[in-house]
MITI-942470 format. One record per residue: residue number from 1; residue in one letter; x, y, z of N, C-alpha, C in turn. Coordinates in steps of 0.2 Angstrom, whole numbers. Atoms other than C-alpha are relative to their C-alpha. Example, Ala and Ser with C-alpha at 12.3 -4.5 7.8 and 13.67 -1.06 7.14 Angstrom:
// residues 2
(kolba 1,a,(4,-6,0),(62,-22,39),(4,6,0))
(kolba 2,s,(-4,-6,-1),(68,-5,36),(-4,5,3))
END
This chain:
// residues 391
(kolba 1,m,(1,2,-6),(194,-32,455),(-7,3,2))
(kolba 2,q,(7,-3,-1),(177,-30,463),(0,3,8))
(kolba 3,t,(0,-3,-7),(176,-18,478),(-3,7,-2))
(kolba 4,n,(3,-7,2),(172,-1,471),(4,3,-6))
(kolba 5,q,(-4,-4,5),(182,2,455),(3,-4,-6))
(kolba 6,f,(-1,4,6),(189,-3,437),(6,2,-5))
(kolba 7,k,(-5,-1,5),(201,-4,422),(-1,-4,-6))
(kolba 8,f,(2,5,4),(192,-14,410),(4,-3,-6))
(kolba 9,l,(-3,4,6),(198,-18,392),(7,0,0))
(kolba 10,i,(-7,0,1),(215,-13,395),(5,-4,5))
(kolba 11,i,(-4,4,-5),(223,-19,411),(-4,-5,4))
(kolba 12,f,(4,6,-4),(210,-29,421),(5,-4,5))
(kolba 13,v,(-4,4,-4),(225,-34,431),(-3,0,7))
(kolba 14,g,(3,0,-6),(215,-30,446),(-7,3,0))
(kolba 15,l,(6,-3,0),(197,-27,445),(-3,-4,6))
(kolba 16,f,(3,4,-5),(189,-31,462),(-6,4,2))
(kolba 17,m,(6,-3,-1),(173,-27,470),(-1,1,8))
(kolba 18,l,(1,-2,-7),(170,-18,487),(-6,-3,3))
(kolba 19,s,(7,2,-2),(152,-20,489),(-4,-3,-6))
(kolba 20,a,(4,3,6),(144,-32,477),(-6,-3,2))
(kolba 21,c,(7,3,-2),(127,-40,476),(1,-8,1))
(kolba 22,s,(0,7,-1),(124,-58,481),(-6,-3,-2))
(kolba 23,s,(6,3,2),(113,-71,474),(-3,-5,5))
(kolba 24,t,(4,4,-4),(100,-82,482),(0,-8,-2))
(kolba 25,q,(0,6,3),(103,-97,471),(5,-5,4))
(kolba 26,l,(-5,5,-4),(111,-113,479),(5,-3,-5))
(kolba 27,v,(-5,2,4),(127,-117,471),(6,-3,4))
(kolba 28,a,(-5,3,-4),(140,-129,479),(6,4,-1))
(kolba 29,p,(-6,-4,1),(155,-118,483),(6,-4,0))
(kolba 30,p,(-7,4,1),(173,-124,478),(4,1,7))
(kolba 31,v,(-3,-1,-7),(178,-126,497),(7,-1,0))
(kolba 32,k,(-7,2,0),(195,-132,492),(4,7,-1))
(kolba 33,l,(-3,-6,1),(199,-114,487),(1,4,7))
(kolba 34,l,(-1,-3,-7),(197,-109,506),(4,-4,4))
(kolba 35,q,(-4,4,-4),(209,-122,512),(7,-1,-2))
(kolba 36,i,(-7,-1,3),(225,-117,504),(5,1,6))
(kolba 37,n,(-4,0,-5),(238,-120,517),(6,5,-1))
(kolba 38,s,(-6,-4,1),(252,-109,509),(-1,7,3))
(kolba 39,f,(2,-7,-3),(243,-93,516),(1,0,7))
(kolba 40,e,(-1,0,-7),(248,-88,533),(-7,3,3))
(kolba 41,s,(7,-1,-3),(233,-87,545),(1,7,4))
(kolba 42,h,(0,-6,-3),(228,-70,552),(-6,0,5))
(kolba 43,t,(5,-1,-5),(217,-65,567),(-4,6,-3))
(kolba 44,l,(4,-5,2),(203,-54,560),(-6,2,4))
(kolba 45,e,(6,-2,-4),(188,-44,567),(-5,-6,-1))
(kolba 46,s,(5,5,0),(175,-56,572),(-7,3,-2))
(kolba 47,p,(6,-3,2),(157,-54,565),(-3,4,6))
(kolba 48,e,(3,-4,-6),(151,-48,583),(4,6,1))
(kolba 49,e,(-3,-6,-1),(165,-36,584),(-1,6,-5))
(kolba 50,i,(2,-4,6),(160,-28,567),(-6,5,2))
(kolba 51,f,(6,-4,-2),(143,-22,575),(0,2,7))
(kolba 52,t,(0,-2,-7),(148,-20,593),(1,7,2))
(kolba 53,l,(-1,-7,-2),(146,-3,601),(5,0,6))
(kolba 54,s,(-4,-1,-6),(159,2,614),(-4,2,6))
(kolba 55,d,(3,-2,-6),(154,5,632),(-1,7,0))
(kolba 56,s,(1,-7,0),(158,23,631),(-4,3,-5))
(kolba 57,l,(5,-2,5),(148,25,615),(-7,-1,3))
(kolba 58,k,(7,1,-3),(133,17,624),(-2,5,5))
(kolba 59,q,(1,-5,-5),(135,29,638),(-2,7,-3))
(kolba 60,q,(2,-6,4),(135,44,626),(-7,0,-3))
(kolba 61,l,(7,1,3),(120,37,617),(-5,1,5))
(kolba 62,k,(5,0,-5),(110,35,633),(-1,8,2))
(kolba 63,s,(1,-7,-2),(114,53,638),(-3,5,-5))
(kolba 64,h,(3,-4,6),(109,60,621),(-7,-1,-1))
(kolba 65,l,(6,2,2),(93,51,619),(-5,0,7))
(kolba 66,k,(5,0,-6),(77,53,631),(-4,-7,-1))
(kolba 67,s,(4,7,0),(67,37,636),(-7,1,-3))
(kolba 68,k,(7,0,2),(50,33,629),(-2,4,-6))
(kolba 69,q,(1,-4,7),(52,41,612),(-3,-5,-5))
(kolba 70,s,(3,4,5),(43,35,597),(6,-2,-4))
(kolba 71,t,(-5,2,5),(52,25,584),(3,5,-5))
(kolba 72,q,(-2,-5,4),(53,39,572),(4,5,3))
(kolba 73,t,(-4,-5,-4),(60,51,585),(7,-3,1))
(kolba 74,l,(-6,4,-2),(73,38,590),(4,0,-7))
(kolba 75,a,(-3,0,7),(77,36,571),(4,6,-2))
(kolba 76,h,(-3,-6,2),(80,54,568),(5,2,5))
(kolba 77,n,(-5,-1,-5),(90,55,584),(6,-4,-1))
(kolba 78,i,(-6,4,2),(102,42,578),(4,5,-5))
(kolba 79,l,(-4,-4,4),(107,54,564),(2,6,3))
(kolba 80,s,(-2,-6,-4),(107,69,576),(6,-2,4))
(kolba 81,f,(-6,2,-4),(119,59,587),(6,0,-4))
(kolba 82,l,(-6,1,5),(130,55,572),(3,7,-2))
(kolba 83,l,(-2,-6,2),(130,73,567),(3,4,5))
(kolba 84,k,(-3,-3,-6),(133,80,584),(7,-2,2))
(kolba 85,n,(-7,3,-2),(148,69,587),(5,0,-6))
(kolba 86,g,(-5,1,5),(156,71,570),(-1,6,-5))
(kolba 87,d,(0,-5,5),(157,81,554),(-7,1,-3))
(kolba 88,d,(6,-1,2),(142,90,549),(-2,-2,-7))
(kolba 89,s,(1,2,7),(144,85,530),(-1,-8,0))
(kolba 90,l,(0,8,0),(146,66,535),(2,-2,-7))
(kolba 91,s,(-3,2,6),(156,65,519),(4,-6,1))
(kolba 92,y,(-3,6,-2),(163,48,518),(6,-1,-5))
(kolba 93,q,(-5,2,4),(179,41,511),(0,-7,-3))
(kolba 94,s,(2,7,3),(178,26,499),(5,-6,3))
(kolba 95,g,(-4,5,-2),(193,17,506),(0,-2,8))
(kolba 96,a,(0,2,-7),(189,17,525),(-5,-4,2))
(kolba 97,t,(5,5,-3),(180,1,531),(2,-1,7))
(kolba 98,l,(-1,1,-7),(178,1,549),(-5,-3,4))
(kolba 99,t,(5,3,-4),(169,-8,563),(-4,6,3))
(kolba 100,a,(5,-5,-2),(154,1,571),(4,5,5))
(kolba 101,s,(-3,-5,-5),(165,8,586),(5,4,-3))
(kolba 102,q,(-5,-4,3),(179,13,575),(-3,5,-4))
(kolba 103,t,(4,-5,5),(167,22,563),(-2,6,5))
(kolba 104,f,(2,-5,-4),(161,32,578),(5,5,2))
(kolba 105,k,(-6,-4,-2),(178,38,582),(2,4,-7))
(kolba 106,n,(-2,-3,7),(180,43,563),(-6,0,-5))
(kolba 107,l,(6,1,4),(164,47,555),(1,1,-8))
(kolba 108,n,(-1,-1,7),(172,51,538),(2,-7,-2))
(kolba 109,a,(-1,7,3),(171,32,534),(-4,-1,-6))
(kolba 110,n,(4,1,6),(163,24,519),(-7,-2,2))
(kolba 111,c,(7,1,-1),(145,21,517),(-2,-7,3))
(kolba 112,l,(1,6,-3),(146,3,522),(1,1,8))
(kolba 113,s,(-2,-1,-7),(155,8,539),(-6,4,3))
(kolba 114,l,(5,-4,-3),(142,22,542),(-6,-3,1))
(kolba 115,s,(6,3,0),(128,11,538),(0,-6,6))
(kolba 116,i,(-1,4,-5),(135,-2,550),(-1,3,7))
(kolba 117,l,(1,-4,-6),(136,11,564),(-7,1,1))
(kolba 118,a,(7,-2,-1),(118,17,561),(-4,-6,2))
(kolba 119,y,(3,6,-2),(112,-1,561),(1,-2,7))
(kolba 120,s,(-2,2,-7),(121,-5,577),(-3,5,5))
(kolba 121,l,(3,-5,-4),(114,11,585),(-7,-1,1))
(kolba 122,a,(8,1,0),(96,7,580),(-1,-7,4))
(kolba 123,d,(1,6,-4),(98,-11,586),(1,0,7))
(kolba 124,y,(-1,-1,-7),(105,-6,603),(-7,4,3))
(kolba 125,l,(6,-3,-2),(89,5,604),(-6,-4,-1))
(kolba 126,g,(5,4,1),(78,-9,599),(-4,2,-6))
(kolba 127,i,(4,-2,7),(73,-2,582),(1,-5,-5))
(kolba 128,k,(-1,5,5),(70,-14,568),(3,4,-6))
(kolba 129,a,(-4,-3,6),(82,-9,554),(2,-6,-5))
(kolba 130,r,(-2,5,5),(87,-18,538),(5,4,-5))
(kolba 131,f,(-4,-2,5),(101,-16,525),(-3,-1,-7))
(kolba 132,n,(2,1,7),(98,-13,507),(5,1,-5))
(kolba 133,k,(-4,-2,5),(108,-14,492),(-3,5,-5))
(kolba 134,v,(2,-5,5),(107,1,480),(3,-2,-6))
(kolba 135,h,(-3,3,7),(108,-4,462),(2,6,-4))
(kolba 136,i,(-3,-5,4),(119,10,456),(3,-2,-6))
(kolba 137,p,(-4,2,6),(128,10,439),(7,-2,2))
(kolba 138,e,(-7,2,-1),(145,2,438),(4,6,1))
(kolba 139,y,(-4,-6,-1),(157,14,445),(7,-2,3))
(kolba 140,w,(-7,2,-2),(176,12,447),(4,6,2))
(kolba 141,a,(-6,-5,-2),(191,21,455),(6,-3,0))
(kolba 142,l,(-7,2,1),(209,19,452),(4,0,7))
(kolba 143,n,(-4,0,-6),(220,14,467),(6,-4,-1))
(kolba 144,n,(-6,4,0),(238,9,466),(0,-5,-6))
(kolba 145,g,(-1,4,6),(236,2,448),(-6,-5,0))
(kolba 146,f,(5,5,0),(220,-8,453),(-7,5,-1))
(kolba 147,n,(7,-3,1),(202,-3,447),(-4,-3,5))
(kolba 148,l,(5,3,-5),(190,-5,461),(-7,2,-1))
(kolba 149,l,(7,-1,2),(172,-7,457),(-4,2,7))
(kolba 150,t,(4,-2,-6),(161,3,470),(-7,-2,0))
(kolba 151,g,(7,1,-2),(145,-3,477),(-3,5,5))
(kolba 152,h,(3,-5,-5),(133,6,488),(-6,-4,4))
(kolba 153,i,(5,3,-4),(121,1,502),(-3,6,4))
(kolba 154,n,(3,-5,-4),(109,11,513),(-4,-4,6))
(kolba 155,l,(4,3,-6),(98,7,529),(-7,3,0))
(kolba 156,s,(7,-2,-1),(79,7,531),(-2,-2,7))
(kolba 157,i,(3,2,-6),(69,8,547),(-7,0,-1))
(kolba 158,d,(7,1,2),(51,2,546),(-4,5,4))
(kolba 159,t,(5,-4,-3),(41,17,551),(-2,6,-4))
(kolba 160,a,(2,-5,4),(31,30,543),(1,7,4))
(kolba 161,i,(-2,-6,-3),(37,48,546),(-2,6,-5))
(kolba 162,e,(1,-6,4),(35,66,540),(6,1,-4))
(kolba 163,p,(-6,-2,3),(46,73,527),(5,3,4))
(kolba 164,s,(-5,-2,-5),(63,77,535),(5,5,-4))
(kolba 165,n,(-5,-5,3),(78,89,532),(5,-4,-4))
(kolba 166,q,(-5,4,5),(88,82,517),(7,1,2))
(kolba 167,s,(-7,-1,-2),(104,89,525),(2,-5,4))
(kolba 168,v,(-2,6,-4),(104,75,537),(-1,-7,-2))
(kolba 169,f,(0,6,4),(103,62,524),(-6,-5,2))
(kolba 170,i,(6,4,-1),(85,56,528),(-5,2,-5))
(kolba 171,y,(6,-2,4),(71,55,516),(-6,-5,1))
(kolba 172,q,(5,5,-2),(54,47,516),(-1,-5,-6))
(kolba 173,g,(1,6,5),(52,30,508),(-7,-2,1))
(kolba 174,k,(6,3,0),(37,19,507),(-1,-3,7))
(kolba 175,k,(1,2,-7),(32,18,526),(7,-2,3))
(kolba 176,r,(-7,1,-4),(51,18,530),(4,6,0))
(kolba 177,l,(-5,-6,0),(64,30,535),(6,-3,-3))
(kolba 178,i,(-6,2,4),(79,28,523),(6,4,2))
(kolba 179,i,(-6,-4,-2),(96,33,530),(5,-2,-6))
(kolba 180,d,(-5,1,6),(108,35,515),(5,6,0))
(kolba 181,f,(-6,-5,-1),(125,43,516),(3,2,-7))
(kolba 182,d,(-3,-2,7),(127,46,497),(-6,5,-3))
(kolba 183,p,(5,-4,3),(118,61,490),(-2,-2,-7))
(kolba 184,n,(1,2,7),(119,54,472),(-6,-5,0))
(kolba 185,s,(5,5,0),(109,39,476),(-7,2,3))
(kolba 186,r,(6,-3,-2),(96,49,486),(-4,4,-5))
(kolba 187,q,(3,-4,5),(93,61,472),(-3,-5,-6))
(kolba 188,a,(2,4,5),(92,47,459),(-5,-5,2))
(kolba 189,r,(4,5,-3),(82,35,470),(0,-6,-4))
(kolba 190,f,(-1,7,3),(89,19,463),(-4,-5,3))
(kolba 191,k,(3,6,-3),(81,3,465),(4,-3,6))
(kolba 192,t,(-3,3,-5),(85,-6,481),(-3,-7,1))
(kolba 193,t,(2,6,-2),(84,-24,487),(3,-2,7))
(kolba 194,p,(-2,1,-6),(85,-30,505),(6,-5,0))
(kolba 195,i,(-6,5,0),(102,-39,510),(0,-1,8))
(kolba 196,s,(-1,3,-7),(106,-49,526),(6,3,4))
(kolba 197,k,(-5,-2,-4),(117,-45,540),(6,-4,-2))
(kolba 198,n,(-6,4,2),(128,-59,535),(3,2,-7))
(kolba 199,t,(-3,-3,6),(130,-51,518),(4,6,1))
(kolba 200,i,(-4,-6,-2),(135,-35,526),(7,-2,3))
(kolba 201,t,(-6,3,-3),(148,-45,536),(5,-2,-6))
(kolba 202,a,(-4,2,5),(154,-52,520),(3,6,-4))
(kolba 203,m,(-3,-6,3),(156,-35,512),(5,3,4))
(kolba 204,f,(-5,-3,-5),(165,-29,527),(7,-3,-1))
(kolba 205,y,(-6,4,1),(178,-43,525),(3,1,-7))
(kolba 206,n,(-2,-1,7),(178,-41,506),(4,7,-1))
(kolba 207,n,(-3,-7,1),(182,-22,507),(7,0,3))
(kolba 208,k,(-6,0,-4),(196,-25,520),(5,-5,-5))
(kolba 209,g,(-4,4,4),(203,-39,508),(2,4,-6))
(kolba 210,a,(-2,-3,6),(203,-28,493),(6,5,2))
(kolba 211,i,(-6,-4,-2),(214,-15,502),(6,-3,2))
(kolba 212,a,(-6,4,-1),(226,-28,508),(3,-2,-6))
(kolba 213,l,(-2,2,7),(227,-34,490),(4,5,-3))
(kolba 214,v,(-3,-6,3),(231,-17,484),(7,2,3))
(kolba 215,n,(-6,-1,-3),(244,-16,497),(5,-5,0))
(kolba 216,k,(-5,5,1),(252,-32,492),(0,-5,6))
(kolba 217,q,(0,4,-6),(247,-40,509),(-4,-7,-2))
(kolba 218,y,(4,6,3),(242,-57,500),(-2,-5,5))
(kolba 219,d,(2,5,-5),(241,-68,516),(-6,3,3))
(kolba 220,l,(5,-3,-3),(230,-55,524),(-6,1,-4))
(kolba 221,a,(6,0,5),(219,-53,508),(-3,-6,0))
(kolba 222,y,(3,7,1),(217,-72,507),(-5,-1,6))
(kolba 223,n,(4,1,-6),(211,-72,525),(-7,4,0))
(kolba 224,y,(6,-4,1),(198,-58,522),(-5,-2,-5))
(kolba 225,f,(5,3,5),(191,-65,506),(-3,-6,2))
(kolba 226,s,(2,7,-2),(190,-82,513),(-6,1,6))
(kolba 227,h,(5,-1,-5),(180,-75,528),(-6,3,-3))
(kolba 228,a,(6,-3,4),(169,-65,516),(-5,-5,-2))
(kolba 229,v,(4,5,3),(163,-80,507),(-2,-6,5))
(kolba 230,k,(3,4,-5),(161,-90,523),(-6,3,4))
(kolba 231,a,(6,-3,-3),(150,-77,530),(-6,0,-4))
(kolba 232,d,(5,0,4),(140,-77,515),(2,-4,-6))
(kolba 233,p,(-3,4,5),(144,-92,503),(-3,2,-7))
(kolba 234,n,(3,-2,7),(133,-84,489),(2,7,-2))
(kolba 235,f,(-3,-7,1),(143,-67,490),(4,-1,-6))
(kolba 236,s,(-4,1,7),(149,-67,471),(6,4,0))
(kolba 237,a,(-6,-5,0),(161,-52,474),(6,-3,3))
(kolba 238,g,(-6,3,-4),(171,-61,487),(3,-6,-4))
(kolba 239,w,(-4,5,5),(174,-76,475),(3,3,-5))
(kolba 240,g,(-3,-3,6),(178,-65,461),(7,3,3))
(kolba 241,n,(-6,-3,-2),(191,-56,472),(5,-5,2))
(kolba 242,l,(-4,6,-1),(198,-73,477),(4,-1,-6))
(kolba 243,g,(-3,1,7),(201,-75,459),(5,5,-2))
(kolba 244,v,(-5,-5,1),(210,-59,458),(6,-1,3))
(kolba 245,l,(-6,1,-4),(221,-63,472),(4,-6,-3))
(kolba 246,f,(-3,5,3),(225,-80,464),(4,2,-6))
(kolba 247,r,(-4,-2,7),(229,-72,447),(6,4,2))
(kolba 248,q,(-6,-4,-2),(241,-60,456),(6,-4,1))
(kolba 249,l,(-5,5,-3),(250,-75,463),(2,-5,-5))
(kolba 250,n,(-1,4,6),(250,-84,446),(-3,-7,2))
(kolba 251,y,(4,6,-1),(238,-98,453),(-6,0,-5))
(kolba 252,l,(5,-1,5),(229,-98,437),(-6,-5,0))
(kolba 253,t,(5,5,0),(219,-114,439),(-5,2,6))
(kolba 254,e,(4,-2,-5),(212,-108,456),(-4,7,-2))
(kolba 255,a,(3,-6,2),(209,-91,449),(-6,-1,-5))
(kolba 256,e,(6,1,4),(198,-98,435),(-6,-3,4))
(kolba 257,k,(5,3,-4),(188,-109,447),(-4,6,4))
(kolba 258,a,(3,-6,-4),(185,-93,458),(-4,4,-4))
(kolba 259,y,(4,-4,5),(179,-83,443),(-6,-3,-2))
(kolba 260,t,(6,4,2),(168,-96,437),(-5,-1,5))
(kolba 261,h,(5,1,-5),(160,-99,453),(-4,7,2))
(kolba 262,a,(3,-6,-1),(157,-80,455),(-5,2,-5))
(kolba 263,i,(5,-1,5),(148,-79,439),(-6,-5,0))
(kolba 264,l,(5,5,-1),(138,-95,443),(-5,3,5))
(kolba 265,l,(4,-3,-5),(132,-85,458),(-4,6,-2))
(kolba 266,n,(3,-6,2),(128,-69,449),(2,1,-7))
(kolba 267,q,(-1,0,7),(127,-69,430),(2,7,-2))
(kolba 268,n,(-1,-7,1),(128,-50,431),(6,3,3))
(kolba 269,n,(-6,-2,-2),(145,-50,439),(5,2,-6))
(kolba 270,n,(-4,-1,6),(153,-41,425),(8,0,1))
(kolba 271,t,(-7,0,-2),(169,-39,434),(4,-6,0))
(kolba 272,a,(-3,6,0),(172,-57,436),(0,-3,-7))
(kolba 273,q,(0,2,7),(167,-60,418),(6,3,-4))
(kolba 274,g,(-6,-3,4),(180,-47,412),(7,-3,3))
(kolba 275,n,(-7,4,-2),(194,-55,423),(1,-7,-2))
(kolba 276,l,(0,7,3),(189,-72,417),(3,1,-7))
(kolba 277,a,(-2,-1,7),(191,-65,399),(7,1,0))
(kolba 278,v,(-7,-1,0),(208,-59,403),(4,-6,1))
(kolba 279,l,(-3,6,-2),(213,-75,411),(0,-5,-7))
(kolba 280,y,(0,4,6),(207,-84,395),(5,2,-5))
(kolba 281,q,(-5,-3,4),(218,-73,385),(7,-2,2))
(kolba 282,l,(-7,2,-3),(233,-77,396),(2,-7,-1))
(kolba 283,t,(-1,8,0),(230,-96,394),(-1,-3,-7))
(kolba 284,g,(1,3,7),(229,-98,375),(-7,0,-2))
(kolba 285,r,(7,0,2),(210,-95,374),(-2,7,-2))
(kolba 286,s,(1,-7,2),(211,-78,366),(-7,1,-3))
(kolba 287,e,(6,-1,3),(195,-80,356),(-6,0,5))
(kolba 288,l,(5,0,-5),(184,-84,371),(1,6,4))
(kolba 289,g,(-1,-7,-4),(192,-69,381),(-2,6,-4))
(kolba 290,t,(1,-6,5),(190,-57,366),(-8,1,0))
(kolba 291,d,(7,0,1),(172,-62,364),(-4,3,6))
(kolba 292,i,(3,-2,-6),(167,-59,382),(2,8,1))
(kolba 293,l,(-1,-7,0),(176,-42,382),(-3,5,-5))
(kolba 294,k,(4,-4,4),(167,-36,367),(-7,1,2))
(kolba 295,k,(7,-1,-2),(150,-40,374),(0,5,6))
(kolba 296,l,(0,-5,-5),(155,-31,390),(1,7,-2))
(kolba 297,h,(-1,-7,2),(161,-16,381),(-6,3,-3))
(kolba 298,i,(6,-2,3),(145,-15,371),(-5,1,6))
(kolba 299,k,(4,-1,-6),(135,-17,387),(1,6,4))
(kolba 300,r,(-1,-6,-5),(143,-3,396),(1,7,-4))
(kolba 301,q,(-1,-6,4),(143,10,382),(-4,6,2))
(kolba 302,n,(4,-6,-3),(129,20,390),(1,1,7))
(kolba 303,n,(-2,-1,-7),(137,20,407),(5,5,0))
(kolba 304,p,(-5,-6,0),(145,37,409),(6,-2,5))
(kolba 305,y,(-5,1,-4),(156,30,423),(5,-5,-3))
(kolba 306,y,(-4,4,4),(163,17,411),(5,4,-4))
(kolba 307,h,(-5,-4,4),(170,31,400),(4,4,5))
(kolba 308,v,(-5,-3,-4),(177,40,415),(6,-5,2))
(kolba 309,s,(-5,4,-1),(186,24,419),(5,-1,-6))
(kolba 310,l,(-4,0,6),(192,22,401),(5,6,-1))
(kolba 311,g,(-4,-6,1),(198,40,401),(5,0,5))
(kolba 312,n,(-5,1,-5),(207,37,417),(6,-4,-2))
(kolba 313,t,(-5,5,2),(216,22,410),(4,3,-6))
(kolba 314,e,(-4,-3,6),(221,32,394),(4,5,3))
(kolba 315,f,(-4,-6,-3),(227,47,405),(6,-3,3))
(kolba 316,e,(-6,3,-3),(238,35,415),(5,-2,-5))
(kolba 317,q,(-5,2,5),(246,29,399),(2,6,-4))
(kolba 318,s,(-2,-6,4),(248,47,393),(-3,1,-7))
(kolba 319,n,(3,-1,6),(236,45,379),(-6,5,1))
(kolba 320,f,(4,-6,-2),(228,62,382),(-6,1,-4))
(kolba 321,a,(5,-1,5),(218,64,366),(-6,-5,1))
(kolba 322,l,(5,5,-1),(209,47,369),(-3,1,7))
(kolba 323,a,(3,-1,-6),(207,51,387),(-6,6,0))
(kolba 324,l,(5,-6,0),(198,68,383),(-6,-2,-4))
(kolba 325,a,(6,2,3),(187,59,371),(-5,-4,4))
(kolba 326,h,(4,3,-4),(181,48,384),(-3,4,6))
(kolba 327,y,(3,-5,-5),(178,62,397),(-5,4,-4))
(kolba 328,k,(6,-3,3),(168,71,384),(-6,-4,-1))
(kolba 329,k,(5,4,0),(158,56,381),(-4,-1,6))
(kolba 330,t,(3,0,-6),(155,55,399),(-5,6,1))
(kolba 331,y,(4,-6,-1),(148,73,399),(-6,0,-4))
(kolba 332,s,(6,1,5),(137,69,384),(-6,-4,3))
(kolba 333,l,(5,5,-3),(129,55,394),(-3,2,6))
(kolba 334,a,(2,-2,-7),(128,63,411),(3,7,1))
(kolba 335,p,(-3,-6,-1),(132,82,411),(1,2,7))
(kolba 336,s,(-1,-2,-7),(130,83,430),(5,-3,4))
(kolba 337,l,(-5,4,-3),(144,72,434),(7,5,0))
(kolba 338,h,(-6,-4,-1),(159,82,441),(7,-4,-3))
(kolba 339,e,(-6,3,2),(171,68,436),(2,1,-7))
(kolba 340,s,(-2,-1,7),(170,72,417),(4,7,0))
(kolba 341,h,(-3,-7,0),(175,90,421),(7,-1,3))
(kolba 342,f,(-7,1,-3),(190,85,432),(4,-4,-5))
(kolba 343,g,(-4,3,5),(196,73,418),(2,5,-5))
(kolba 344,q,(-2,-5,5),(195,87,405),(5,5,3))
(kolba 345,a,(-5,-5,-3),(204,99,417),(7,-3,0))
(kolba 346,s,(-7,3,0),(218,86,419),(3,0,-6))
(kolba 347,v,(-3,0,6),(220,84,401),(3,7,-3))
(kolba 348,y,(-2,-7,2),(220,103,397),(6,2,4))
(kolba 349,f,(-6,-2,-4),(233,105,411),(6,-3,-3))
(kolba 350,k,(-5,4,3),(244,92,403),(2,4,-6))
(kolba 351,w,(-2,-4,6),(243,102,387),(2,7,1))
(kolba 352,g,(-2,-7,-1),(247,118,395),(-6,5,-1))
(kolba 353,n,(6,-5,1),(229,126,392),(-3,1,7))
(kolba 354,t,(2,-1,-7),(227,133,410),(-7,3,0))
(kolba 355,q,(6,-3,1),(212,143,404),(-6,-5,0))
(kolba 356,k,(5,5,0),(202,128,400),(0,-5,6))
(kolba 357,a,(-1,4,-6),(209,118,415),(-4,4,5))
(kolba 358,i,(3,-4,-6),(203,132,427),(-8,-1,-1))
(kolba 359,y,(7,0,1),(186,132,418),(-4,-7,2))
(kolba 360,h,(3,7,-2),(183,113,420),(1,-1,8))
(kolba 361,l,(0,1,-7),(189,113,438),(-5,4,4))
(kolba 362,e,(5,-4,-3),(177,127,442),(-7,-4,-1))
(kolba 363,q,(6,4,1),(163,116,434),(0,-6,5))
(kolba 364,a,(0,6,-5),(169,101,444),(-2,2,7))
(kolba 365,g,(2,-2,-7),(168,110,460),(-7,2,1))
(kolba 366,k,(7,-2,-1),(151,117,457),(-5,-7,0))
(kolba 367,k,(4,6,0),(144,99,453),(2,-5,5))
(kolba 368,a,(-2,5,-5),(153,90,466),(-5,0,6))
(kolba 369,d,(4,1,-5),(142,83,480),(3,0,7))
(kolba 370,f,(-3,0,-7),(154,80,494),(5,6,1))
(kolba 371,l,(-4,-5,-2),(163,93,504),(8,-1,-2))
(kolba 372,h,(-7,1,1),(180,84,502),(2,1,-7))
(kolba 373,d,(-1,-1,7),(178,84,483),(1,7,-2))
(kolba 374,k,(0,-8,1),(174,103,483),(7,3,2))
(kolba 375,k,(-6,-2,-3),(189,106,494),(6,-2,-5))
(kolba 376,r,(-5,2,4),(200,96,483),(1,4,-7))
(kolba 377,y,(0,-4,6),(195,105,467),(2,7,2))
(kolba 378,e,(-1,-7,-2),(196,122,476),(8,0,1))
(kolba 379,s,(-7,-1,-1),(214,118,481),(4,0,-7))
(kolba 380,k,(-3,0,7),(219,113,463),(-1,7,-4))
(kolba 381,l,(1,-6,3),(211,129,457),(4,6,3))
(kolba 382,n,(-4,-5,-3),(221,139,469),(7,0,-3))
(kolba 383,v,(-7,1,3),(237,131,462),(0,3,-7))
(kolba 384,l,(0,-2,7),(232,135,444),(0,7,0))
(kolba 385,h,(1,-7,0),(227,153,448),(7,3,2))
(kolba 386,s,(-7,-2,-2),(244,155,457),(5,-1,-6))
(kolba 387,l,(-4,1,5),(253,148,442),(-1,5,-6))
(kolba 388,t,(2,-5,5),(243,159,430),(3,7,2))
(kolba 389,a,(-3,-6,-2),(248,174,440),(7,1,0))
(kolba 390,k,(-7,0,1),(266,170,440),(2,1,-7))
(kolba 391,l,(-1,0,7),(265,168,421),(-1,7,-2))
END
């Protein structure tokens, strides 16, 4: 499923994408997939509601900012405003997709929600801002048996500024102020491309649909995915996720149409290709499916996150030796990733080797970027140290 995570060669039961890229080519959408009457209708957030600031938020913003400030000062003050009213770390949670007003009440949302809030604040102040898709490597996370493919966006404001404090998530771009809520993408400076507000709206609905699908709320998921591709008909991930939903409900013909359309929109939608391959295998076309999966496997060999995902899959199936091999491969490709150390720690703990488990947990904590990850590893370390002391 495409949203933010994965489970490729093995289960593929649900690869969906939270924030995927969208193509500009014109392809007639299979509109009949959006007109299936067997799904109960739900009232969703309107596009306007997604970006609307509450009256109380506007009042707080007015009292925080002074009038007649330069664009760059106002832009900095947006971040200052967020930091003043929330968590200093602004560490986000990948599962929380919220409207602008909801995000203000809970700043520990995901990068999409935080970027929507920052955009809405800028728009309210009359600052020209735009969304950008950040071209990060494929990265997945396991959620209730589904692999979610994670995407990333940031926000840019057209203004030249002086270099700023990195701790508040601002860095100097080419005559633009870049607001980015992920330290990994800031450090690597991945390529970005502008995306429209309609695409962001589609991503919002897509994320909400992915979580509904994980929770087996199929009618709600259908409503969200349908709204996603209506907001941006060229949003490949939304069509791919419709396919995942149809596959879950055994609507195999509809699933194939949705996957195929997603791939027509974006030839690099590997998730849709992988899910289509599994569908081929389920419907007596094993050779076609196996060929696609082999090509994807080769394509992903140099992606460290791919090996994390394969390691997680093997770990879930208690194939600990195979899991460890993938985690070590991850480390060889990208020694700075904390996920490889956490994976190794998990395997060694299962094997009863607490010394190595502690070592890798310590390394994971040192390499983690977000405070919530550091706290999670610290908590696990405390438990291991306690067990060791008792022994």
